[in-house]
Every structure is written in structure tokens, then in C-alpha cells.
matplotlib code that plots the C-alpha trace (Angstrom):
import matplotlib.pyplot as plt

x = [124.2, 121.6, 122.2, 119.7, 121.5, 124.8, 123.2, 121.6, 124.9, 126.8, 124.1, 123.9, 127.7, 128.1, 125.1, 126.4, 129.9, 128.6, 126.2, 128.9, 131.4, 128.6, 127.6, 131.2, 131.6, 128.2, 129.1, 132.3, 130.6, 127.8, 130.3, 132.4, 129.3, 128.1, 131.6, 131.8, 128.4, 129.4, 132.6, 130.5, 128.3, 131.4, 132.8, 129.6, 129.6, 133.2, 132.4, 129.5, 131.9, 134.3, 131.5, 130.4, 133.9, 134.3, 130.9, 131.0, 134.8, 134.6, 134.6, 131.2, 130.2, 131.3, 128.4, 127.9, 124.8, 124.0, 124.8, 128.2, 130.9, 132.9, 136.2, 138.5, 142.2, 144.6, 147.8, 150.9, 151.1, 149.7, 149.4, 147.2, 145.8, 142.2, 141.8, 139.2, 139.9, 138.2, 138.0, 136.0, 132.8, 131.5, 127.8, 126.8, 123.4, 124.2, 127.8, 129.4, 132.1, 131.0, 132.7, 133.0, 134.1, 135.9, 137.2, 140.0, 140.7, 142.4, 140.6, 142.3, 140.8, 142.5, 146.0, 145.5, 145.0, 142.7, 142.3, 138.6, 137.6, 134.1, 133.1, 130.0, 128.8, 129.2, 126.7, 123.6, 125.6, 126.8, 123.3, 122.1, 124.9, 124.1, 120.4, 121.2, 123.6, 120.9, 118.4, 120.9, 121.6, 117.9, 117.4, 120.3, 118.7, 115.3, 116.9, 118.8, 115.7, 113.7, 116.5, 116.7, 112.9, 112.7, 115.6, 114.2, 110.7, 111.5, 114.3, 112.0, 109.6, 112.2, 113.8, 110.5, 110.7, 114.2, 113.1, 110.1, 112.6, 114.8, 111.9, 111.0, 114.6, 114.8, 111.6, 112.8, 112.1, 113.5, 110.8, 108.0, 106.3, 105.2, 107.0, 108.8, 106.2, 106.9, 105.2, 106.8, 108.0, 109.1, 112.8, 114.4, 117.3, 114.9, 112.9, 116.1, 117.0, 113.6, 113.9, 117.3, 116.0, 113.0, 115.3, 117.6, 114.5, 113.2, 116.6, 117.4, 114.0, 114.3, 117.8, 116.6, 113.7, 116.0, 118.4, 115.7, 114.2, 117.6, 118.5, 115.1, 115.4, 119.0, 118.2, 115.2, 117.2, 120.0, 117.7, 116.2, 119.5, 120.5, 117.2, 117.8, 121.3, 120.1, 117.3, 119.8, 122.2, 119.3, 118.6, 122.2, 123.1, 120.4, 122.3, 123.7, 126.3, 128.3, 131.6, 132.8, 134.8, 131.7, 129.8, 132.6, 132.4, 128.7, 128.9, 131.4, 128.9, 126.2, 128.3, 129.2, 125.5, 124.3, 127.0, 126.0, 122.3, 123.2, 125.4, 122.5, 120.1, 122.6, 123.3, 119.5, 119.1, 121.9, 120.2, 116.9, 118.6, 120.6, 117.6, 115.4, 112.9, 112.1, 109.1, 107.6, 108.9, 107.1, 107.8, 110.0, 111.1, 114.9, 115.4, 112.9, 114.4, 117.9, 116.6, 115.0, 118.1, 120.1, 117.9, 118.3, 122.1, 122.1, 123.3, 126.2, 127.1, 127.0, 129.1, 131.9, 131.3, 131.2, 130.7, 127.7, 127.2, 124.2, 123.0, 119.8, 117.5, 114.2, 114.7, 112.2, 113.2, 111.1, 112.4, 111.7, 111.5, 113.1, 116.1, 116.6, 116.4, 119.1, 121.2, 121.1, 121.6, 124.8, 126.1, 125.5, 127.0, 130.0, 130.5, 130.1, 131.8, 134.9, 135.2, 137.4, 136.5, 135.7, 135.7, 133.6, 130.5, 129.1, 125.9, 124.9, 121.8, 120.9, 118.7, 121.6, 123.6, 123.9, 127.3, 128.6, 132.0, 133.7, 137.0, 138.8, 142.1, 144.6, 144.9, 142.8, 140.9, 141.5, 139.0, 139.3, 138.4, 136.1, 132.8, 133.9, 132.1, 133.6, 136.3, 136.6, 139.0, 140.9, 139.0, 135.6, 132.9, 130.6, 129.9, 131.9, 128.7, 127.5, 129.1, 128.4, 124.7, 124.9, 126.5, 124.0, 121.1, 122.6, 123.0, 119.4, 118.1, 120.8, 122.7, 126.4, 128.4, 132.0, 134.6, 137.4, 139.8, 141.2, 143.7, 141.2, 137.8, 136.6, 133.8, 131.1, 129.0, 125.8, 124.9, 121.2, 120.6]
y = [105.2, 102.5, 98.9, 99.1, 102.2, 100.3, 97.4, 99.6, 101.4, 98.2, 96.6, 99.6, 99.9, 96.2, 96.3, 99.4, 97.9, 94.6, 96.4, 98.7, 95.9, 93.8, 96.7, 97.2, 93.5, 93.4, 96.4, 94.9, 91.5, 93.0, 95.0, 91.9, 89.9, 92.6, 92.9, 89.1, 89.1, 91.8, 89.9, 86.8, 88.9, 90.3, 86.8, 85.6, 88.6, 88.0, 84.3, 85.3, 87.4, 84.5, 82.2, 84.7, 85.0, 81.2, 80.7, 83.6, 83.9, 87.7, 90.3, 91.5, 95.1, 97.3, 98.2, 101.2, 101.0, 102.4, 99.1, 98.3, 99.3, 96.9, 97.8, 95.6, 96.5, 94.6, 93.3, 91.4, 89.6, 86.0, 85.7, 87.7, 86.7, 87.6, 90.2, 92.2, 95.8, 99.0, 101.8, 104.9, 104.3, 107.2, 107.4, 108.3, 109.6, 111.7, 112.5, 112.0, 109.7, 107.0, 104.2, 101.1, 97.5, 96.0, 92.7, 92.3, 89.1, 87.8, 86.8, 85.2, 85.5, 84.3, 84.4, 87.9, 88.7, 91.2, 92.4, 92.8, 95.0, 95.1, 97.8, 98.0, 100.8, 100.2, 102.9, 100.7, 98.4, 101.3, 102.6, 99.1, 99.0, 102.5, 101.6, 98.4, 100.4, 103.0, 100.3, 98.6, 101.8, 102.5, 99.0, 99.5, 102.7, 101.0, 98.0, 100.2, 102.1, 98.9, 97.4, 100.6, 100.8, 97.0, 97.2, 100.2, 98.9, 95.2, 95.9, 98.1, 95.3, 92.7, 94.9, 95.9, 93.1, 94.3, 97.9, 96.7, 94.8, 97.8, 100.0, 97.5, 97.6, 101.4, 101.6, 98.9, 99.8, 97.3, 98.2, 97.7, 94.3, 93.8, 91.1, 91.5, 91.1, 90.2, 88.5, 85.6, 86.7, 85.1, 85.7, 83.0, 85.2, 87.8, 85.1, 83.8, 87.4, 87.9, 84.7, 85.7, 89.1, 87.6, 85.3, 88.3, 90.4, 87.9, 87.2, 90.8, 91.5, 88.5, 89.5, 93.1, 91.9, 89.7, 92.5, 95.0, 92.7, 92.0, 95.7, 96.6, 93.8, 94.6, 98.3, 97.5, 95.0, 97.5, 100.4, 98.2, 97.7, 101.3, 102.5, 100.2, 101.5, 105.1, 104.4, 102.7, 105.7, 108.1, 106.1, 105.8, 109.5, 110.3, 108.4, 111.0, 108.6, 108.6, 110.5, 113.0, 110.4, 108.2, 111.1, 111.6, 107.9, 108.0, 111.0, 109.1, 106.2, 108.7, 110.1, 106.7, 105.6, 108.7, 108.3, 104.6, 105.7, 108.4, 105.9, 103.4, 106.1, 107.4, 103.9, 103.2, 106.6, 105.7, 102.4, 104.2, 106.8, 104.3, 102.2, 105.2, 104.3, 107.9, 108.8, 111.8, 114.4, 117.8, 121.3, 123.1, 126.7, 126.2, 129.9, 129.6, 126.3, 127.8, 130.9, 128.6, 126.5, 129.7, 130.4, 126.9, 127.2, 130.7, 129.7, 127.7, 130.5, 133.1, 130.8, 130.7, 134.4, 133.7, 136.3, 135.3, 136.5, 135.3, 135.9, 134.0, 134.0, 132.2, 128.6, 125.8, 122.2, 119.0, 116.8, 115.1, 117.7, 115.3, 114.7, 118.4, 119.1, 116.5, 117.8, 121.4, 120.3, 118.4, 121.3, 123.8, 121.5, 120.9, 124.6, 125.6, 122.8, 122.8, 126.6, 128.7, 131.3, 134.6, 132.8, 133.4, 131.5, 132.5, 131.0, 131.7, 130.4, 131.0, 129.3, 127.1, 126.4, 126.3, 127.3, 127.0, 128.7, 128.6, 129.3, 126.5, 124.6, 126.2, 123.3, 121.6, 118.5, 115.2, 115.2, 111.5, 110.6, 113.6, 111.8, 108.3, 106.6, 106.9, 109.4, 112.3, 114.6, 113.6, 116.1, 115.3, 113.9, 113.0, 109.6, 110.2, 109.8, 113.4, 114.3, 110.8, 111.3, 114.8, 113.3, 110.5, 112.9, 115.0, 111.8, 110.9, 114.1, 114.2, 117.2, 117.6, 118.4, 119.5, 120.6, 123.2, 125.2, 128.6, 129.1, 131.0, 129.3, 125.8, 125.6, 123.1, 123.7, 121.9, 122.4, 121.8, 119.7]
z = [148.3, 148.7, 147.6, 144.9, 143.5, 143.6, 141.8, 139.2, 138.6, 138.2, 136.1, 133.7, 133.4, 132.6, 130.2, 128.4, 128.1, 126.8, 124.3, 123.0, 122.6, 121.0, 118.7, 117.5, 116.8, 115.2, 113.0, 111.7, 111.3, 109.2, 107.2, 106.5, 105.6, 103.2, 101.7, 101.2, 99.6, 97.2, 96.4, 95.6, 93.3, 91.6, 91.2, 89.6, 87.2, 86.1, 85.7, 83.4, 81.4, 81.0, 79.9, 77.4, 75.9, 75.8, 74.1, 71.6, 71.1, 71.4, 74.1, 75.3, 74.8, 77.6, 79.8, 82.1, 84.3, 87.6, 89.3, 87.8, 85.4, 83.2, 81.6, 79.4, 79.2, 76.8, 78.5, 77.4, 80.7, 80.3, 84.1, 86.4, 89.8, 90.3, 93.1, 94.9, 95.9, 97.1, 94.6, 93.5, 91.7, 89.5, 89.5, 85.8, 86.8, 89.7, 88.4, 91.8, 93.2, 95.5, 97.4, 95.3, 95.2, 92.2, 90.9, 88.3, 86.4, 83.2, 80.0, 77.1, 73.6, 70.3, 71.8, 73.3, 77.0, 78.6, 82.2, 82.9, 85.8, 87.1, 89.6, 91.7, 94.0, 97.7, 98.5, 98.9, 101.1, 103.3, 103.6, 104.7, 107.3, 108.6, 108.8, 110.8, 113.0, 113.8, 114.6, 116.8, 118.7, 119.2, 120.5, 122.9, 124.3, 124.6, 126.2, 128.7, 129.6, 130.1, 132.3, 134.4, 134.9, 135.6, 138.1, 139.8, 140.4, 140.7, 143.2, 145.2, 145.5, 146.3, 149.0, 150.6, 153.3, 154.2, 154.7, 156.7, 159.0, 159.2, 160.2, 163.0, 164.2, 164.2, 166.3, 168.6, 172.2, 174.7, 177.3, 174.8, 175.5, 171.9, 169.9, 166.6, 163.8, 160.2, 157.3, 155.4, 152.0, 148.7, 149.3, 151.5, 152.6, 154.0, 155.7, 157.4, 158.4, 160.0, 161.9, 163.2, 164.2, 165.9, 168.0, 168.8, 169.6, 172.1, 173.6, 174.2, 175.8, 178.1, 179.1, 179.7, 181.9, 183.9, 184.4, 185.2, 187.9, 189.3, 189.5, 191.1, 193.6, 194.4, 194.9, 197.1, 199.2, 199.5, 200.6, 203.4, 205.4, 204.7, 206.3, 209.2, 209.7, 209.5, 212.1, 214.5, 214.1, 214.9, 218.1, 219.0, 218.6, 221.2, 223.8, 226.2, 227.5, 224.3, 224.2, 221.6, 219.7, 219.4, 217.9, 215.3, 214.4, 214.1, 211.8, 209.6, 209.4, 208.6, 205.8, 204.4, 204.6, 202.8, 200.1, 199.6, 199.3, 196.7, 194.8, 194.6, 193.4, 190.8, 189.4, 189.1, 187.3, 184.9, 184.1, 183.4, 181.2, 179.2, 178.5, 177.7, 180.5, 181.4, 179.3, 181.0, 178.5, 178.3, 177.1, 179.6, 180.1, 180.6, 181.5, 184.4, 185.7, 185.7, 187.6, 190.2, 190.5, 191.2, 194.2, 195.5, 195.4, 196.7, 200.2, 198.8, 196.4, 199.2, 201.4, 198.8, 198.0, 194.3, 191.6, 189.6, 186.0, 184.1, 180.5, 180.1, 177.1, 176.6, 175.6, 175.4, 175.5, 175.2, 178.0, 181.3, 184.1, 186.6, 184.3, 183.5, 187.2, 187.8, 184.9, 186.2, 189.8, 188.8, 186.7, 189.5, 192.1, 190.0, 189.3, 192.9, 194.8, 192.6, 192.5, 194.7, 197.3, 195.7, 192.4, 189.3, 187.9, 184.6, 183.1, 179.5, 177.9, 174.2, 171.7, 170.7, 173.8, 177.6, 179.0, 182.6, 183.3, 186.6, 188.1, 189.9, 189.9, 187.6, 185.2, 182.6, 183.6, 181.8, 179.0, 178.4, 182.0, 182.8, 181.9, 182.9, 185.8, 189.3, 188.0, 190.5, 192.2, 195.3, 197.4, 195.9, 198.2, 195.4, 193.9, 190.7, 188.6, 188.3, 185.0, 183.7, 184.4, 182.7, 179.6, 179.4, 179.7, 176.9, 174.7, 175.4, 173.9, 171.2, 172.7, 172.6, 175.8, 175.7, 178.2, 177.7, 179.8, 178.6, 181.4, 183.6, 183.5, 183.2, 180.6, 180.1, 177.0, 176.0, 172.3, 171.6, 168.4]

ax = plt.figure().add_subplot(projection="3d")
ax.plot(x, y, z, "-o")
ax.set_aspect("equal")
plt.show()
């Protein structure tokens, strides 16, 4: 969920909670105010009745209008505390019972005591409260809608610089010479973020360029003495005065030199893959490339007398031809060199996956170390980078490579995303 959605959610929940709590308090406050106002009106009416009795020395005539009802009841109790209470008011016109509010007080006349009760309808007050409540609810809904719309469009505008920076970071290419571009905005925090990203952008690119130059220079300087060593060995091996043991030593030096050269090339290739420096992608026919690679390894396969089973279907991939050639070369080399004589090699290609299955040592390989750099078998003559390069090529194209062992065959599966 996006930050703006989280903010909208929290803002609306808090607003609804506050508005509901406020509406409840507002309802009871209005109800109490209306009740107090009605009680004051009733107090004034009973005061008018008492004034009338004191001036005229007689009880007023009982009245019965729509607004109020006045009743006098004779009592022998000389003391009675004035009180307000809720009661039922009978509407004489509509002949129906309504909620009412009443006041009772004591009146003394010529030595006799009367309890006067004045009742007024509470219906108009209830209607007013209901009307105010409806208006309040409508205002709450309108306010929530305005808050939601305001947050949605205002937050989108406020967060636009952030998403612009995020887009720049997603499209960041360390080998691209262009600098990080941004426009100053109105939000200080985003301006500070852009400045920090700009500094990081520049620092990373400088570090990368330094590392790239160092790697290229180191590789070039390493290849020069290797070429000299190879040339000297070629000259030395032509010397007829050398003995058999000297030839064996020279062959060992040849082997070590070749291994060092391959190691240098493999490390350079890993650097290029990890930094996405291979940009010669094209649409390739993977079925055709596998068939061609089978012919290239035919001599090695025949030498081990391997049983080949292939199930290839048409599959197109958009990738670098050189990288796919290296990937297939490493997979074939791994499946052939680590196989056993008269073993099996099964290659399956579908629209979704590429699977290499081969016989070999009768135990599973360590999955945690299999794709690590310089991890190889004791009898392996490789650099220990073959499967690491395969994994990095798969990661470059967002493919998933896995290894399993079912007790008979070692299986490497590449699932195309």
C-alpha cells in the first residue's frame, strides 16, 4: 500500500472517529440545551400562574391549547417542591400521545393548597433536534468527501517530486555518463533527498569508473606477461636438447598459464555481467544454438561414450549471443566433464524451461556452495567460476536456475521468466 493510501486511511479513520464522537456530544448538548430552554419556558408559565393568583385571589381558568395543558389539583400537603419531569402529552387536535415535558408546583389560595401542573409538547423540540442531527450528518459526509478528494489530489501533487526521484533511481545505469537531474521543489525534505541522491549518484559513478579503469588496466597488464610466458614456452619447447622431464615441466607451465588466462577472462566477464555492461541483446533461436553446441561437444561426448537424449522445442530469447554461448558452453562442459563413462545426458527445452540432466557422482552436490565463486570439485581442472557465470547470466535476464539430485541424475533447470 502506498504512503498516500496509508495517510488517507489514517486521516479518514481519525476524522470519522472525531466527527462521530463530536456528533454524539453535539446531539446530547443540543438535547440538553433544548430541554433547559423548555424548562425555563415552563418556569415562566408557572410564575405567570402564581402572579395571576396573587393579583386576583382566584385560580385561573384551566386552559387546553395545542401548546400546553394546565391542571390544578387540590392537596392537603402545605409543602411541595417544584419539579420538572417527562410525561405524556395528549395532542387534542390530532388525538395522539406525544412526548411532553411538565412542571409541577404548589399554589396557596385562601388557606387552601393546589398543585398546578403545566405540560408542554416536546414534539417540536424533538423535530428541531432531528433536523439539526440530519444537517450535521450531511455536513459530516460532505466534509469526509472533501477531505478524501483534497488528500488524494493534494498528496499526489506533493509526492510528485518523490516519484520523479524514484523513477530516476529505477532507471539508474552506472555506465550511463548522464548526471542525476532534478528540479527544485517546494518541499524542503524532497529537496534534501534529491541533493543526497545527487551526491550518491556522482560518488557511485566515480567509484565505478575508477574500478573499471583499474580492472581494465590490471587485465591488460596481466595479459602482457602471460603472452610473453607463452611465447617463451613456444620457443623453449622447440629446443631438441630438452629431456623428457623438461617437457613435462613445460606442459605444467603451459597448463598453469592457460588456467590463469581463463581465470582473468572469467573475472572480467563477471564484472561486465554484474554491472550490466553487455548491451548487444538480440532475438535468438535457443533451439538452434543448443543443436550447434551439441555438434561442438560431439568429440568429447563420443570420447566418454555418453548416451544423449534431447527433447528440444522452439524457443526464442532476447539476450546477448555471446552470453548465451558462454551459458550453454558452461552447462555442456559441466554436464560432460563431470559425467561418467557410458553415462547419460538429457537436454530438454520447452517454452518455459531449459533442463540439463546428467549422471555423475552418486551423491548430491552442496546447493549452498554450488554457485559460489571458486567452489569446485577436487578433480576439476576449471577455474571454479563456470556455474557462477551461469547464475549471473540467468540473474541478468531474470531467469531462475536451480539444482536438484534424484539419486540417479544431477539436474540443472533454468526457468524463463
